[in-house]
C-alpha positions in Angstrom: 14.5 56.4 121.4 13.0 58.4 118.6 13.9 61.7 117.1 17.2 63.4 116.7 18.6 65.2 119.7 19.7 68.9 119.3 22.9 68.6 121.4 24.5 72.0 122.1 28.2 71.5 121.4 29.0 74.3 123.8 27.4 72.3 126.6 29.1 69.1 125.6 32.4 70.8 125.6 31.7 72.4 129.0 31.0 68.9 130.4 34.0 67.3 128.7 36.5 69.9 129.7 35.3 70.0 133.3 35.0 66.3 133.9 37.0 64.2 131.3 40.0 65.9 129.5 42.1 62.7 129.3 45.1 64.4 127.5 45.2 67.2 130.1 44.9 70.1 127.6 42.8 72.5 129.6 45.9 73.5 131.7 47.7 74.7 128.5 47.3 78.0 126.7 45.6 77.9 123.4 44.1 74.4 123.8 41.9 73.3 120.9 38.3 73.5 122.2 37.1 70.9 119.7 39.6 68.2 120.7 37.0 65.9 122.2 33.9 66.8 120.3 33.4 63.6 118.4 33.8 61.5 121.5 31.4 63.6 123.5 28.8 63.6 120.7 29.1 59.8 120.5 28.8 59.4 124.2 25.7 61.7 124.4 24.2 59.9 121.4 24.6 56.6 123.1 22.8 57.9 126.2 20.1 59.3 124.0 19.6 55.9 122.4 19.3 54.1 125.7 22.9 53.2 126.7 23.5 53.2 130.5 26.0 55.5 132.2 28.2 52.5 132.9 28.3 51.7 129.1 29.2 55.3 128.3 31.9 55.3 131.0 33.3 52.2 129.4 33.2 53.8 126.0 35.1 56.8 127.3 37.6 54.5 129.0 38.2 52.6 125.7 38.7 55.9 123.9 41.3 57.0 126.4 43.1 53.7 126.8 42.8 52.2 123.3 42.1 54.9 120.7 44.3 57.5 122.4 46.7 54.9 123.7 47.1 56.6 127.1 46.8 53.4 129.1 45.6 53.2 132.7 46.3 56.6 134.1 45.5 57.8 137.7 41.9 58.8 138.0 40.8 57.3 134.7 37.7 55.5 136.0 36.6 58.5 138.1 36.9 60.8 135.1 34.9 58.5 132.9 32.3 58.0 135.5 31.9 61.8 136.2 31.7 62.6 132.5 29.1 59.8 131.9 27.1 61.1 134.8 27.2 64.7 133.7 26.3 63.7 130.1 23.4 61.7 131.4 22.1 64.6 133.3 22.3 66.8 130.2 20.5 64.2 128.0 17.8 63.9 130.6 17.4 67.7 130.6 17.0 67.6 126.8 14.4 64.9 126.9 12.4 67.0 129.4 12.2 69.9 127.0 
């Protein structure tokens, strides 16, 4: 795809905290709102550049299991799929503008 997307970090954070949150920080006081920014930007960028939702879900899974070292936790696949789906909807909205 051409052009550089203008991702709204606030929207990516909204999606990430609502659907992904692998560390479980949103239930704590004073959680760092930027904790997942780089992963969400990377995931959205991949979608923008033509990656499938399945590929983005796999990316999020690898971040959680390998980069963060959290292993296979309950609900991991569902969280990754939901986040990839929500990010895909957002990218689609951006393209329509």
